[in-house]
MISE-324119 format. One record per residue (C-alpha): residue number from 1; x, y, z; residue in one letter. Coordinates in steps of 0.2 Angstrom, whole numbers. Example, Ala and Ser with C-alpha at 12.3 -4.5 7.8 and 13.67 -1.06 7.14 Angstrom:
R resi    xx    yy    zz resn
R    1    62   -22    39    a
R    2    68    -5    36    s
This chain:
R resi    xx    yy    zz resn
R    1   -64    42   -64    m
R    2   -72    25   -59    g
R    3   -65    11   -50    l
R    4   -61     1   -66    g
R    5   -51    16   -72    d
R    6   -42    17   -56    l
R    7   -37    -2   -56    l
R    8   -31    -1   -74    v
R    9   -21    14   -71    n
R   10   -13     6   -56    a
R   11    -8    -9   -66    a
R   12    -1     2   -80    r
R   13     9    12   -68    a
R   14    16    -3   -59    m
R   15    22   -10   -76    e
R   16    29     6   -81    a
R   17    40     7   -65    l
R   18    46   -10   -68    d
R   19    51    -7   -86    g
R   20    44   -24   -92    f
R   21    42   -27  -111    g
R   22    28   -35  -120    s
R   23    33   -53  -122    v
R   24    25   -69  -117    g
R   25    10   -79  -121    e
R   26    -5   -71  -130    p
R   27   -17   -64  -118    s
R   28   -33   -68  -127    a
R   29   -35   -85  -118    a
R   30   -33   -78  -100    r
R   31   -47   -70   -90    e
R   32   -42   -63   -73    v
R   33   -54   -63   -58    e
R   34   -49   -54   -42    v
R   35   -58   -52   -26    e
R   36   -56   -42   -10    g
R   37   -65   -38     6    v
R   38   -65   -19     1    d
R   39   -58    -7   -12    r
R   40   -41    -6    -4    e
R   41   -39   -25    -3    s
R   42   -46   -27   -21    l
R   43   -32   -15   -27    l
R   44   -19   -24   -18    v
R   45   -25   -41   -24    n
R   46   -26   -35   -42    w
R   47    -8   -28   -42    l
R   48    -2   -44   -35    n
R   49   -11   -54   -48    e
R   50    -3   -43   -62    i
R   51    14   -45   -54    l
R   52    11   -64   -54    f
R   53     6   -65   -72    l
R   54    22   -54   -77    e
R   55    34   -65   -67    q
R   56    26   -82   -71    t
R   57    21   -80   -89    y
R   58    30   -64   -94    q
R   59    12   -57   -98    l
R   60    13   -38   -99    v
R   61    -2   -29  -105    c
R   62    -7   -11  -109    e
R   63   -25   -13  -111    r
R   64   -39   -22  -101    f
R   65   -57   -27  -105    h
R   66   -67   -26   -89    i
R   67   -81   -38   -88    y
R   68   -86   -34   -70    e
R   69   -80   -22   -57    v
R   70   -87   -17   -40    n
R   71   -80   -14   -23    d
R   72   -76   -32   -20    y
R   73   -73   -41   -37    r
R   74   -65   -38   -53    l
R   75   -66   -49   -69    r
R   76   -55   -43   -83    v
R   77   -46   -49   -99    r
R   78   -29   -42  -101    p
R   79   -24   -37  -119    r
R   80    -8   -33  -127    r
R   81    -8   -18  -138    r
């Protein structure tokens, strides 16, 4: 399992625990970019960003198209089903 898979699975697990439903704006127009000083901070910042999108825009996604991922940066486009 690569870093991208880990980040996506962590976001899915967080959404499953919170019991959010798929509502809100279409995700096609939103690209998310997250940075961290290492893998651990990247994971924390990613989950915080997903939580922010859920609480602010009611954007809940099950799939993610990853454009770039490394130990310090993630660029992704969340997608609903």
